[in-house]
Each structure stands twice: as C-alpha cells, then as structure tokens.
C-alpha positions in Angstrom: -19.1 -0.2 -2.3 -19.0 -1.7 1.2 -21.1 -0.2 3.8 -19.7 1.7 6.9 -20.5 -1.3 8.9 -18.4 -3.5 6.7 -15.5 -1.0 7.0 -15.8 -0.9 10.7 -16.1 -4.7 11.0 -12.8 -5.0 8.9 -11.1 -2.3 11.2 -12.2 -4.2 14.3 -10.6 -7.3 13.0 -7.4 -5.6 12.0 -7.2 -3.9 15.5 -7.8 -7.2 17.2 -4.4 -8.3 15.7 -2.7 -5.0 16.0 -3.8 -3.5 19.4 -1.0 -1.0 19.5 -2.8 1.3 17.0 -4.6 4.5 18.3 -8.2 3.2 18.3 -9.9 6.5 17.7 -7.7 7.7 15.0 -7.7 4.4 13.2 -11.5 4.1 13.3 -11.7 7.7 12.1 -9.3 7.0 9.1 -11.4 4.0 8.3 -14.7 5.8 7.8 -13.2 9.1 6.7 -13.2 8.5 2.9 -17.0 8.2 2.8 -17.4 11.7 4.2 -17.6 12.5 0.5 -21.3 11.5 0.6 -22.1 14.2 3.3 -19.8 16.8 1.7 -20.9 16.2 -1.9 -17.3 15.6 -3.0 -16.0 13.5 -6.0 -14.8 10.1 -5.0 -11.1 10.8 -6.1 -10.8 13.5 -3.5 -11.1 11.0 -0.6 -10.2 7.8 -2.1 -6.6 8.2 -3.0 -4.3 5.4 -4.0 -2.0 4.0 -1.2 -0.5 1.0 -3.3 -1.7 -2.5 -3.6 -0.5 -4.1 -0.6 -1.9 -3.8 3.0 1.4 -2.9 4.7 0.1 -0.5 7.3 3.2 -0.5 9.6 4.8 2.7 8.5 1.6 4.8 8.4 0.2 6.7 11.4 -3.1 5.3 12.8 -5.4 7.6 10.8 -3.6 6.9 7.5 -3.5 3.2 8.2 -7.4 3.3 8.7 -7.7 5.3 5.5 -5.6 2.8 3.5 -7.5 -0.2 5.0 -10.8 1.5 3.8 -9.3 1.7 0.2 -8.1 -1.8 0.4 -11.5 -3.1 1.4 -13.1 -1.2 -1.4 -10.9 -2.7 -4.0 -11.3 -6.2 -2.6 -15.1 -5.8 -2.4 -15.1 -4.5 -6.1 -13.3 -7.6 -7.3 -15.5 -10.1 -5.5 -18.7 -8.4 -6.6 -17.7 -8.0 -10.2 -16.7 -11.6 -10.3 -20.3 -12.7 -9.5 -22.5 -13.4 -12.5 -25.3 -11.3 -11.2 -23.2 -8.1 -11.3 -24.5 -5.9 -14.1 -21.6 -4.8 -16.3 
C-alpha cells in the first residue's frame, strides 16, 4: 500500500484545489486508516468502503480525508497489480 508520505502528498494536492476544508481534520482523516499498524488492528476495521467515486463534497473534513486515503489505496493497488513485476 502507499506510504504515509504518498497519502499526505495526495491530501496536499486535493487541499490546494479545495482550500475551504479544515486542514487539520482533513490531514488527520487522511492518515487515520493506517493507525491500524500501531494499534495492531485488522485492515477492515479502518479501511471501510465509501463508494467508488471521489465525491467528497458531502462529507466533513475528517471523513473526506479518510475517503481520500481509501481512494488512493485502491488506485495504487490497480496500478501496481498491472505492472508485470508484481508477484501474483
């Protein structure tokens, strides 16, 4: 999965086009799902499904950041699995 830095870079890019978001809450939501590594939780507990699109307009800043995290994970997985070097 993408690193925290990747998630933060994507969050920064999103926020540069959507400055009305609460910066702290959005960033917290963006990195929240990977707290599972520190808390030793199973992935499904922090990586819930939000739907396939990236429409964040109706979500509060924290949930919007969380949804962006899931979206980046899914896109990353598709790109990596399409590479012939990926071990299946």
